[in-house]
DSSP file (Angstrom, degrees, kcal/mol; ACC not computed):
  #  RESIDUE AA STRUCTURE BP1 BP2  ACC     N-H-->O    O-->H-N    N-H-->O    O-->H-N    TCO  KAPPA ALPHA  PHI   PSI    X-CA   Y-CA   Z-CA
    1    1 A M              0   0    0      0, 0.0     2,-0.6     0, 0.0    15,-0.0   0.000 360.0 360.0 360.0 129.5   57.4  120.8   36.8
    2    2 A T        -     0   0    0      1,-0.0     0, 0.0    15,-0.0     0, 0.0  -0.776 360.0-135.2 -88.5 124.7   59.2  122.6   39.5
    3    3 A L        -     0   0    0     -2,-0.6    14,-0.1     1,-0.1     2,-0.0  -0.590  23.7-113.4 -79.2 140.0   58.1  121.6   43.0
    4    4 A P        -     0   0    0      0, 0.0     3,-0.2     0, 0.0    -1,-0.1  -0.326  18.5-120.0 -68.9 154.9   57.4  124.4   45.4
    5    5 A E  S    S-     0   0    0      1,-0.3     2,-0.3    -2,-0.0    63,-0.1   0.915  92.1 -21.6 -60.6 -42.2   59.7  124.7   48.4
    6    6 A H        -     0   0    0     62,-0.0     2,-0.4    61,-0.0    -1,-0.3  -0.967  64.0-122.1-161.9 157.2   56.6  124.3   50.5
    7    7 A N        -     0   0    0     -2,-0.3    64,-0.3    57,-0.2    65,-0.1  -0.849  12.2-164.7-104.0 138.7   52.8  124.6   50.2
    8    8 A T  S    S+     0   0    0     -2,-0.4     2,-0.3     1,-0.1    -1,-0.1   0.678  72.1  20.9 -99.2 -17.9   51.0  126.9   52.6
    9    9 A T  S  > S-     0   0    0      1,-0.1     4,-1.9    59,-0.0     5,-0.2  -0.939  79.4-109.1-141.3 164.7   47.4  125.8   51.9
   10   10 A W  H  > S+     0   0    0     -2,-0.3     4,-2.6     1,-0.2     5,-0.2   0.869 119.6  58.7 -60.7 -34.8   45.7  122.7   50.6
   11   11 A H  H  > S+     0   0    0      1,-0.2     4,-2.0     2,-0.2    -1,-0.2   0.905 104.1  49.8 -63.1 -42.2   44.8  124.7   47.6
   12   12 A D  H  > S+     0   0    0      1,-0.2     4,-1.5     2,-0.2    -1,-0.2   0.934 112.5  47.5 -60.3 -46.0   48.4  125.4   46.8
   13   13 A A  H  X S+     0   0    0     -4,-1.9     4,-1.1     1,-0.2    -2,-0.2   0.902 110.2  53.3 -63.1 -40.9   49.3  121.7   47.1
   14   14 A R  H  < S+     0   0    0     -4,-2.6    -1,-0.2     1,-0.2    -2,-0.2   0.890 116.3  35.9 -64.0 -41.0   46.4  120.7   44.9
   15   15 A Y  H  < S+     0   0    0     -4,-2.0    -1,-0.2     1,-0.2    -2,-0.2   0.589 109.0  63.0 -93.8  -9.1   47.3  123.0   42.0
   16   16 A D  H  < S+     0   0    0     -4,-1.5    -1,-0.2     1,-0.2    -2,-0.2   0.735 115.4   4.8 -86.2 -22.3   51.0  122.7   42.2
   17   17 A M  S  < S-     0   0    0     -4,-1.1    -1,-0.2    -5,-0.2     5,-0.0  -0.995  79.7 -94.4-158.6 153.5   51.3  119.0   41.5
   18   18 A P    >>  -     0   0    0      0, 0.0     4,-2.2     0, 0.0     3,-0.7  -0.273  45.9-104.8 -67.1 160.0   49.2  116.0   40.6
   19   19 A V  H 3> S+     0   0    0      1,-0.3     4,-2.8     2,-0.2     5,-0.2   0.818 119.2  60.3 -59.4 -32.8   47.9  113.7   43.4
   20   20 A S  H 3> S+     0   0    0      1,-0.2     4,-1.8     2,-0.2    -1,-0.3   0.911 109.7  42.4 -62.4 -40.1   50.5  111.0   42.6
   21   21 A Q  H <> S+     0   0    0     -3,-0.7     4,-2.6     2,-0.2     5,-0.2   0.848 111.2  55.9 -72.9 -33.8   53.3  113.5   43.3
   22   22 A Q  H  X S+     0   0    0     -4,-2.2     4,-3.0     2,-0.2    -2,-0.2   0.932 108.5  48.2 -60.4 -44.4   51.4  114.8   46.3
   23   23 A L  H  X S+     0   0    0     -4,-2.8     4,-2.8     2,-0.2    -2,-0.2   0.907 111.0  50.3 -63.5 -41.9   51.4  111.3   47.7
   24   24 A E  H  X S+     0   0    0     -4,-1.8     4,-2.2     2,-0.2    -1,-0.2   0.941 114.6  43.4 -60.5 -47.4   55.1  110.8   47.0
   25   25 A R  H  X S+     0   0    0     -4,-2.6     4,-2.6     2,-0.2     5,-0.2   0.902 113.4  51.9 -66.8 -40.8   56.0  114.1   48.8
   26   26 A Y  H  X S+     0   0    0     -4,-3.0     4,-3.1    -5,-0.2     5,-0.2   0.943 111.0  47.6 -58.9 -48.1   53.6  113.4   51.6
   27   27 A N  H  X S+     0   0    0     -4,-2.8     4,-2.4     1,-0.2     5,-0.2   0.884 110.9  52.1 -61.7 -39.4   55.1  109.9   52.2
   28   28 A E  H  X S+     0   0    0     -4,-2.2     4,-2.2    -5,-0.2    -1,-0.2   0.943 114.6  41.3 -61.7 -48.7   58.6  111.5   52.1
   29   29 A L  H  X S+     0   0    0     -4,-2.6     4,-2.6     2,-0.2    -2,-0.2   0.903 114.7  51.2 -67.3 -41.2   57.8  114.0   54.7
   30   30 A A  H  X S+     0   0    0     -4,-3.1     4,-2.7    -5,-0.2    -2,-0.2   0.897 111.5  47.9 -64.0 -39.9   55.8  111.6   56.9
   31   31 A A  H  X S+     0   0    0     -4,-2.4     4,-2.6    -5,-0.2     5,-0.2   0.918 112.0  49.4 -66.3 -42.9   58.7  109.1   56.8
   32   32 A K  H  X S+     0   0    0     -4,-2.2     4,-2.3    -5,-0.2    -2,-0.2   0.917 113.2  47.5 -60.8 -42.9   61.2  111.8   57.7
   33   33 A N  H  X S+     0   0    0     -4,-2.6     4,-2.6     2,-0.2     5,-0.2   0.927 112.6  47.9 -63.9 -46.6   58.9  112.9   60.5
   34   34 A A  H  X S+     0   0    0     -4,-2.7     4,-2.4     1,-0.2    -2,-0.2   0.898 112.4  49.7 -63.0 -40.7   58.4  109.4   61.9
   35   35 A S  H  X S+     0   0    0     -4,-2.6     4,-2.2     2,-0.2    -1,-0.2   0.928 112.9  45.6 -65.1 -45.6   62.2  108.7   61.7
   36   36 A A  H  X S+     0   0    0     -4,-2.3     4,-2.3    -5,-0.2    -2,-0.2   0.915 114.5  48.2 -64.0 -42.9   63.1  111.9   63.6
   37   37 A R  H  X S+     0   0    0     -4,-2.6     4,-2.2     1,-0.2    -1,-0.2   0.875 110.1  52.5 -66.8 -36.6   60.4  111.3   66.2
   38   38 A A  H  X S+     0   0    0     -4,-2.4     4,-2.6    -5,-0.2    -1,-0.2   0.920 109.8  48.3 -64.6 -43.2   61.5  107.7   66.7
   39   39 A R  H  X S+     0   0    0     -4,-2.2     4,-2.7     2,-0.2     5,-0.2   0.931 110.8  50.8 -63.3 -44.2   65.1  108.7   67.3
   40   40 A I  H  X S+     0   0    0     -4,-2.3     4,-2.5     1,-0.2    -1,-0.2   0.914 111.9  48.3 -57.9 -43.3   64.0  111.4   69.7
   41   41 A E  H  X S+     0   0    0     -4,-2.2     4,-2.0     2,-0.2    -2,-0.2   0.903 111.3  49.2 -65.4 -42.7   61.9  108.8   71.6
   42   42 A L  H  X>S+     0   0    0     -4,-2.6     5,-2.3     2,-0.2     6,-0.8   0.909 113.0  47.2 -64.3 -41.9   64.8  106.3   71.7
   43   43 A V  H ><5S+     0   0    0     -4,-2.7     3,-1.0     4,-0.2    -2,-0.2   0.929 111.1  51.8 -63.9 -45.1   67.2  108.9   73.0
   44   44 A A  H 3<5S+     0   0    0     -4,-2.5    -1,-0.2     1,-0.3    -2,-0.2   0.851 110.8  47.9 -61.6 -35.0   64.7  110.0   75.6
   45   45 A R  H 3<5S-     0   0    0     -4,-2.0    -1,-0.3    -5,-0.2    -2,-0.2   0.581 112.3-122.2 -81.1  -9.7   64.2  106.4   76.8
   46   46 A G  T <<5S+     0   0    0     -3,-1.0    -3,-0.2    -4,-0.6    -2,-0.1   0.725  86.2 105.4  77.0  21.3   68.0  106.0   76.9
   47   47 A I      < +     0   0    0     -5,-2.3     2,-0.4    -6,-0.2    -4,-0.2   0.212  37.3 130.5-118.3  13.9   67.9  103.0   74.5
   48   48 A Y        -     0   0    0     -6,-0.8     3,-0.1    -5,-0.1    -9,-0.0  -0.557  31.9-177.1 -71.5 126.7   69.3  104.7   71.4
   49   49 A D    >>  -     0   0    0     -2,-0.4     4,-3.8     1,-0.1     3,-0.7  -0.946  18.1-158.1-127.5 107.6   72.1  102.6   69.9
   50   50 A P  H 3> S+     0   0    0      0, 0.0     4,-1.4     0, 0.0     6,-0.2   0.825  94.8  55.0 -55.9 -32.7   73.8  104.2   66.9
   51   51 A A  H 34 S+     0   0    0      2,-0.2     4,-0.1     1,-0.2    -3,-0.0   0.876 120.3  30.6 -68.2 -35.7   75.0  100.7   65.8
   52   52 A R  H <4 S+     0   0    0     -3,-0.7    -1,-0.2     2,-0.1     3,-0.1   0.861 131.1  32.7 -89.5 -39.8   71.5   99.3   65.9
   53   53 A H  H  < S-     0   0    0     -4,-3.8    -2,-0.2     1,-0.2    -1,-0.1   0.468 115.9 -98.9-101.3  -3.3   69.4  102.4   65.0
   54   54 A G     <  -     0   0    0     -4,-1.4    -1,-0.2    -5,-0.4    -3,-0.1   0.201  15.4-120.1  94.9 142.7   71.8  104.2   62.6
   55   55 A A        +     0   0    0     -4,-0.1    -1,-0.1     2,-0.1    -4,-0.1   0.483  69.8 120.4 -96.3  -3.9   74.2  107.0   63.3
   56   56 A D  S    S-     0   0    0     -6,-0.2     2,-0.4     1,-0.1    -3,-0.0  -0.259  70.5-111.7 -63.8 147.3   72.7  109.4   60.8
   57   57 A D        -     0   0    0      1,-0.1    -1,-0.1     2,-0.0    -2,-0.1  -0.635  29.1-166.1 -74.8 134.4   71.4  112.7   62.0
   58   58 A R        -     0   0    0     -2,-0.4   -18,-0.1   -22,-0.1   -19,-0.1  -0.757   9.2-162.1-124.1  83.7   67.6  112.8   61.6
   59   59 A P        -     0   0    0      0, 0.0   -23,-0.2     0, 0.0   -22,-0.1  -0.322  23.3-109.1 -67.0 147.8   66.5  116.4   62.1
   60   60 A P        -     0   0    0      0, 0.0   -27,-0.1     0, 0.0   -26,-0.0  -0.245  47.0 -80.3 -68.1 164.7   62.8  117.0   62.8
   61   61 A L        -     0   0    0      1,-0.1     2,-0.1   -32,-0.1   -32,-0.0  -0.331  47.1-120.5 -61.9 146.3   60.6  118.6   60.2
   62   62 A T     >  -     0   0    0     -3,-0.1     4,-2.4     1,-0.1     5,-0.2  -0.349  29.2-102.5 -77.0 168.7   60.9  122.4   59.9
   63   63 A V  H  > S+     0   0    0      1,-0.2     4,-2.4     2,-0.2     5,-0.2   0.924 125.8  52.1 -57.6 -44.4   57.9  124.6   60.5
   64   64 A A  H  > S+     0   0    0      1,-0.2     4,-2.4     2,-0.2    -1,-0.2   0.880 109.0  49.9 -61.3 -38.4   57.6  124.9   56.7
   65   65 A E  H  > S+     0   0    0      2,-0.2     4,-2.7     1,-0.2    -1,-0.2   0.884 109.0  51.3 -69.7 -37.6   57.7  121.1   56.2
   66   66 A H  H  X S+     0   0    0     -4,-2.4     4,-2.4     2,-0.2    -2,-0.2   0.918 111.3  48.4 -62.6 -42.0   55.0  120.6   58.9
   67   67 A I  H  X S+     0   0    0     -4,-2.4     4,-2.7     2,-0.2    -2,-0.2   0.926 112.3  48.5 -62.5 -44.6   52.8  123.2   57.0
   68   68 A E  H  X S+     0   0    0     -4,-2.4     4,-2.9     2,-0.2     5,-0.2   0.908 109.7  52.4 -62.7 -41.9   53.5  121.4   53.7
   69   69 A L  H  X S+     0   0    0     -4,-2.7     4,-2.4     2,-0.2    -2,-0.2   0.926 112.5  45.1 -59.6 -46.1   52.7  118.0   55.3
   70   70 A L  H  X S+     0   0    0     -4,-2.4     4,-2.3     2,-0.2    -2,-0.2   0.919 113.6  49.5 -64.1 -43.9   49.3  119.3   56.6
   71   71 A A  H  X S+     0   0    0     -4,-2.7     4,-2.4   -64,-0.3    -2,-0.2   0.912 112.4  47.8 -63.1 -42.5   48.6  121.1   53.2
   72   72 A L  H  X S+     0   0    0     -4,-2.9     4,-3.0     2,-0.2     5,-0.3   0.922 110.1  52.2 -64.6 -43.6   49.4  117.9   51.3
   73   73 A A  H  X S+     0   0    0     -4,-2.4     4,-2.3    -5,-0.2    -2,-0.2   0.923 112.8  44.8 -59.3 -44.5   47.2  115.7   53.6
   74   74 A E  H  X S+     0   0    0     -4,-2.3     4,-2.6     2,-0.2    -1,-0.2   0.907 113.9  49.2 -67.3 -41.6   44.3  118.0   53.2
   75   75 A S  H  X S+     0   0    0     -4,-2.4     4,-2.4    -5,-0.2    -2,-0.2   0.927 112.1  47.9 -63.6 -44.8   44.7  118.3   49.4
   76   76 A I  H  X S+     0   0    0     -4,-3.0     4,-2.7     2,-0.2     5,-0.3   0.935 112.5  49.6 -61.2 -46.2   45.0  114.5   49.1
   77   77 A A  H  X S+     0   0    0     -4,-2.3     4,-1.6    -5,-0.3    -2,-0.2   0.928 113.2  45.7 -59.7 -46.0   41.9  114.0   51.2
   78   78 A R  H  < S+     0   0    0     -4,-2.6    -1,-0.2     1,-0.2    -2,-0.2   0.857 114.1  49.8 -67.1 -34.0   39.9  116.5   49.2
   79   79 A T  H >< S+     0   0    0     -4,-2.4     3,-1.0    -5,-0.2    -2,-0.2   0.946 116.5  37.9 -70.2 -48.5   41.0  115.1   45.9
   80   80 A V  H 3< S+     0   0    0     -4,-2.7    -1,-0.2     1,-0.3    -2,-0.2   0.688 116.2  53.5 -80.0 -16.4   40.3  111.4   46.6
   81   81 A R  T 3< S+     0   0    0     -4,-1.6    -1,-0.3    -5,-0.3    -2,-0.1  -0.028  80.6 154.1-101.6  28.9   37.1  112.3   48.5
   82   82 A H    X>  -     0   0    0     -3,-1.0     3,-1.9     1,-0.1     4,-0.5  -0.306  51.4-127.9 -64.0 138.2   35.8  114.3   45.6
   83   83 A P  H >> S+     0   0    0      0, 0.0     4,-1.8     0, 0.0     3,-0.6   0.736 104.1  72.2 -60.0 -23.6   32.0  114.6   45.4
   84   84 A S  H 3> S+     0   0    0      1,-0.2     4,-2.7     2,-0.2     5,-0.2   0.805  88.4  63.8 -63.4 -25.0   32.0  113.4   41.8
   85   85 A N  H <> S+     0   0    0     -3,-1.9     4,-2.0     2,-0.2    -1,-0.2   0.893 102.6  48.2 -63.1 -38.6   32.8  109.9   43.1
   86   86 A V  H <X S+     0   0    0     -3,-0.6     4,-2.7    -4,-0.5    -2,-0.2   0.922 110.6  52.0 -64.9 -44.2   29.5  109.9   44.9
   87   87 A H  H  X S+     0   0    0     -4,-1.8     4,-2.4     1,-0.2    -2,-0.2   0.936 111.8  44.7 -58.0 -49.2   27.8  111.0   41.7
   88   88 A H  H  X S+     0   0    0     -4,-2.7     4,-1.4     1,-0.2    -1,-0.2   0.865 112.2  52.8 -66.9 -35.0   29.4  108.2   39.6
   89   89 A A  H  <>S+     0   0    0     -4,-2.0     5,-2.6    -5,-0.2     4,-0.5   0.919 109.4  49.2 -64.6 -42.9   28.6  105.7   42.3
   90   90 A L  H ><5S+     0   0    0     -4,-2.7     3,-1.5     1,-0.2    -2,-0.2   0.926 109.1  51.8 -61.3 -44.9   24.9  106.7   42.3
   91   91 A L  H 3<5S+     0   0    0     -4,-2.4    -1,-0.2     1,-0.3    -2,-0.2   0.803 107.8  53.7 -62.2 -28.0   24.8  106.4   38.5
   92   92 A A  T 3<5S-     0   0    0     -4,-1.4    -1,-0.3    -5,-0.2    -2,-0.2   0.529 128.9 -95.9 -84.2  -6.8   26.2  102.9   38.8
   93   93 A G  T < 5S+     0   0    0     -3,-1.5    -3,-0.2    -4,-0.5     2,-0.1   0.488  70.8 149.4 108.6   3.4   23.5  101.9   41.3
   94   94 A V      < -     0   0    0     -5,-2.6    -1,-0.3    -6,-0.1     2,-0.1  -0.484  43.6-126.0 -68.0 141.0   25.1  102.4   44.7
   95   95 A T     >  -     0   0    0     -2,-0.1     4,-2.3     1,-0.1     5,-0.2  -0.455  12.0-118.4 -89.2 161.1   22.4  103.4   47.3
   96   96 A W  H  > S+     0   0    0     52,-0.3     4,-2.9     1,-0.2     5,-0.2   0.877 117.1  56.7 -61.5 -37.2   22.4  106.4   49.6
   97   97 A A  H  > S+     0   0    0      2,-0.2     4,-2.3     1,-0.2    -1,-0.2   0.909 107.5  47.6 -61.5 -41.8   22.4  103.9   52.5
   98   98 A D  H  > S+     0   0    0      2,-0.2     4,-2.8     1,-0.2     5,-0.2   0.928 112.6  48.6 -63.7 -45.0   25.7  102.4   51.2
   99   99 A I  H  X S+     0   0    0     -4,-2.3     4,-2.5     1,-0.2    -2,-0.2   0.921 111.9  49.0 -62.5 -44.2   27.2  105.8   50.6
  100  100 A A  H  <>S+     0   0    0     -4,-2.9     5,-3.0     2,-0.2     4,-0.5   0.910 112.9  47.7 -61.8 -42.7   26.2  107.0   54.1
  101  101 A R  H ><5S+     0   0    0     -4,-2.3     3,-0.9    -5,-0.2    -2,-0.2   0.932 113.3  47.4 -64.8 -45.3   27.6  103.8   55.7
  102  102 A I  H 3<5S+     0   0    0     -4,-2.8    -2,-0.2     1,-0.2    -1,-0.2   0.889 116.1  44.4 -62.9 -39.8   30.9  104.1   53.7
  103  103 A A  T 3<5S-     0   0    0     -4,-2.5    -1,-0.2    -5,-0.2    -2,-0.2   0.454 108.9-124.7 -84.2  -0.9   31.3  107.7   54.7
  104  104 A D  T < 5S+     0   0    0     -3,-0.9    -3,-0.2    -4,-0.5     2,-0.2   0.945  76.9 105.9  52.9  51.2   30.3  107.0   58.3
  105  105 A S  S   <S-     0   0    0     -5,-3.0     2,-0.3    -6,-0.1    -1,-0.2  -0.648  74.5 -90.8-137.6-169.4   27.6  109.6   58.0
  106  106 A D     >  -     0   0    0     -2,-0.2     4,-2.1    -3,-0.1     5,-0.2  -0.820  33.6-113.0-113.2 160.4   23.8  109.6   57.7
  107  107 A E  H  > S+     0   0    0     -2,-0.3     4,-2.7     1,-0.2     5,-0.2   0.878 114.0  55.0 -59.1 -41.5   21.8  109.6   54.4
  108  108 A L  H  > S+     0   0    0      1,-0.2     4,-2.4     2,-0.2    -1,-0.2   0.917 109.1  48.0 -59.9 -43.2   20.4  113.1   54.9
  109  109 A A  H  > S+     0   0    0     -3,-0.2     4,-2.5     2,-0.2    -1,-0.2   0.920 113.6  45.6 -65.4 -44.2   23.9  114.6   55.3
  110  110 A V  H  X S+     0   0    0     -4,-2.1     4,-2.2     2,-0.2    -1,-0.2   0.875 114.0  49.4 -70.0 -34.5   25.4  112.8   52.2
  111  111 A R  H  X S+     0   0    0     -4,-2.7     4,-2.4    -5,-0.2    -2,-0.2   0.903 111.4  49.6 -67.5 -39.7   22.3  113.7   50.1
  112  112 A R  H  X S+     0   0    0     -4,-2.4     4,-2.3    -5,-0.2    -2,-0.2   0.920 111.9  48.0 -63.8 -44.3   22.6  117.4   51.3
  113  113 A D  H  X S+     0   0    0     -4,-2.5     4,-2.3     1,-0.2    -2,-0.2   0.900 111.7  50.4 -62.9 -40.7   26.4  117.4   50.4
  114  114 A Y  H  X S+     0   0    0     -4,-2.2     4,-2.8     2,-0.2    -2,-0.2   0.911 109.4  50.8 -63.3 -42.6   25.6  115.9   47.0
  115  115 A Q  H  X S+     0   0    0     -4,-2.4     4,-2.7     2,-0.2    -2,-0.2   0.906 109.3  50.9 -62.9 -41.2   22.9  118.5   46.3
  116  116 A Q  H  X S+     0   0    0     -4,-2.3     4,-2.4     2,-0.2    -1,-0.2   0.923 111.2  48.3 -61.7 -43.6   25.3  121.3   47.2
  117  117 A W  H  X S+     0   0    0     -4,-2.3     4,-2.4     2,-0.2    -2,-0.2   0.925 111.8  49.3 -61.8 -45.1   27.9  119.8   44.8
  118  118 A A  H  X S+     0   0    0     -4,-2.8     4,-2.3     1,-0.2    15,-0.2   0.907 110.4  50.8 -62.0 -41.6   25.3  119.4   42.0
  119  119 A D  H  X S+     0   0    0     -4,-2.7     4,-2.5     1,-0.2    -1,-0.2   0.916 110.8  48.9 -61.3 -43.0   24.2  123.1   42.6
  120  120 A D  H  X S+     0   0    0     -4,-2.4     4,-2.3     1,-0.2    -2,-0.2   0.886 110.3  51.3 -63.7 -38.7   27.8  124.2   42.3
  121  121 A Q  H  X S+     0   0    0     -4,-2.4     4,-2.0     2,-0.2    12,-0.8   0.888 110.4  48.7 -66.3 -38.2   28.2  122.2   39.1
  122  122 A Y  H  X S+     0   0    0     -4,-2.3     4,-1.8    10,-0.2    -2,-0.2   0.915 110.5  50.7 -66.6 -43.3   25.1  123.8   37.7
  123  123 A D  H  X S+     0   0    0     -4,-2.5     4,-1.4     1,-0.2    -2,-0.2   0.905 109.1  52.3 -60.0 -41.2   26.4  127.2   38.6
  124  124 A L  H  X S+     0   0    0     -4,-2.3     4,-3.1     1,-0.2     3,-0.4   0.915 107.4  52.1 -59.7 -43.3   29.7  126.4   37.0
  125  125 A N  H  < S+     0   0    0     -4,-2.0    -1,-0.2     1,-0.2    -2,-0.2   0.828 103.8  57.5 -63.6 -32.5   27.8  125.4   33.8
  126  126 A Q  H  < S+     0   0    0     -4,-1.8    -1,-0.2     1,-0.2    -2,-0.2   0.850 115.7  36.0 -67.2 -32.7   26.0  128.7   33.8
  127  127 A R  H  < S+     0   0    0     -4,-1.4    -2,-0.2    -3,-0.4    -1,-0.2   0.838 133.9  24.7 -86.0 -36.7   29.4  130.5   33.7
  128  128 A F    ><  -     0   0    0     -4,-3.1     3,-2.6    -5,-0.2    -1,-0.3  -0.847  69.3-163.5-132.8  94.0   31.2  128.0   31.5
  129  129 A P  T 3  S+     0   0    0      0, 0.0    -4,-0.1     0, 0.0    -1,-0.1   0.637  87.9  59.9 -57.9 -16.1   28.8  126.0   29.3
  130  130 A D  T 3  S+     0   0    0      3,-0.0     2,-0.3    -5,-0.0    -5,-0.1   0.392 105.6  56.2 -91.6   5.0   31.4  123.4   28.5
  131  131 A R  S <  S+     0   0    0     -3,-2.6    -3,-0.1    -7,-0.2    -4,-0.0  -0.826  91.0  12.6-129.8 167.2   31.8  122.5   32.2
  132  132 A G  S    S-     0   0    0     -2,-0.3     2,-0.4    -8,-0.1   -10,-0.2  -0.182  98.4 -30.6  70.4-158.9   29.7  121.4   35.1
  133  133 A M        -     0   0    0    -12,-0.8    -8,-0.2   -15,-0.2    -7,-0.1  -0.802  54.2-133.2-102.5 137.0   26.1  120.1   34.9
  134  134 A T     >  -     0   0    0     -2,-0.4     4,-2.7     1,-0.1     5,-0.2  -0.243  37.7 -96.4 -72.9 172.8   23.5  121.1   32.4
  135  135 A A  H  > S+     0   0    0      1,-0.2     4,-2.4     2,-0.2     5,-0.2   0.906 127.0  48.1 -59.9 -41.9   20.0  122.1   33.5
  136  136 A D  H  > S+     0   0    0      2,-0.2     4,-2.2     1,-0.2    -1,-0.2   0.912 112.5  47.6 -66.5 -42.3   18.8  118.6   32.7
  137  137 A E  H  > S+     0   0    0      2,-0.2     4,-2.4     1,-0.2    -2,-0.2   0.895 112.7  49.9 -65.2 -38.8   21.7  116.9   34.5
  138  138 A H  H  X S+     0   0    0     -4,-2.7     4,-2.8     2,-0.2    -2,-0.2   0.911 109.1  51.3 -65.5 -42.3   21.1  119.2   37.5
  139  139 A A  H  X S+     0   0    0     -4,-2.4     4,-2.3     1,-0.2    -2,-0.2   0.909 111.3  48.4 -61.1 -41.2   17.4  118.4   37.6
  140  140 A A  H  X S+     0   0    0     -4,-2.2     4,-2.3     2,-0.2    -2,-0.2   0.903 112.6  48.0 -65.7 -41.0   18.2  114.6   37.5
  141  141 A A  H  X S+     0   0    0     -4,-2.4     4,-2.5     2,-0.2    -2,-0.2   0.899 111.1  50.9 -65.5 -40.6   20.8  115.1   40.3
  142  142 A T  H  X S+     0   0    0     -4,-2.8     4,-2.3     2,-0.2    -2,-0.2   0.904 111.2  47.7 -63.8 -42.4   18.3  117.1   42.4
  143  143 A A  H  X S+     0   0    0     -4,-2.3     4,-2.7     2,-0.2     5,-0.2   0.900 111.1  52.1 -64.1 -40.5   15.6  114.4   41.9
  144  144 A R  H  X>S+     0   0    0     -4,-2.3     4,-1.3     1,-0.2     5,-0.7   0.912 112.4  44.9 -62.0 -43.4   18.2  111.8   42.9
  145  145 A A  H  <5S+     0   0    0     -4,-2.5    -2,-0.2     1,-0.2    -1,-0.2   0.880 115.5  47.5 -69.0 -38.1   19.1  113.7   46.1
  146  146 A A  H  <5S+     0   0    0     -4,-2.3    -2,-0.2     1,-0.2    -1,-0.2   0.877 109.8  52.2 -71.9 -38.4   15.4  114.3   47.0
  147  147 A D  H  <5S-     0   0    0     -4,-2.7    -1,-0.2    -5,-0.2    -2,-0.2   0.832  92.8-141.2 -66.8 -33.3   14.3  110.7   46.4
  148  148 A G  T  <5       0   0    0     -4,-1.3   -52,-0.3    -5,-0.2   -51,-0.2   0.728 360.0 360.0  72.8  20.2   16.9  109.3   48.6
  149  149 A R      <       0   0    0     -5,-0.7    -4,-0.1   -54,-0.1    -5,-0.1   0.346 360.0 360.0-121.7 360.0   17.2  106.4   46.1
């Protein structure tokens, strides 16, 4: 797989590489950014010592790299915070109250988001019968969201 020079949106990052590679690239860029910013701070404070802090040049991120860092962060967040995780947790017996507490939200909001996801999954199934939620699965999800249990 050829990695893109930079990603311009979270969507680009999401579809250009798996999340494990996104995390690797994110960590690489974040470390480069932290190192460059630390050197700038040490120089500004007048305490930069090449013998102690290293003499290598640590250029700041380019505009393209900052964009890529932001796109990767958003893609990673959306991937690992996927609504299907809530669905599987509910099926395993996790309560709406637990989900709301974990998400630092309220039950109504997490139930509404879940319902929107279920509706989208049902719509997907209508277009592609081998994907998404069937009518029965959607009805069960809708009842789950409405019950608040």
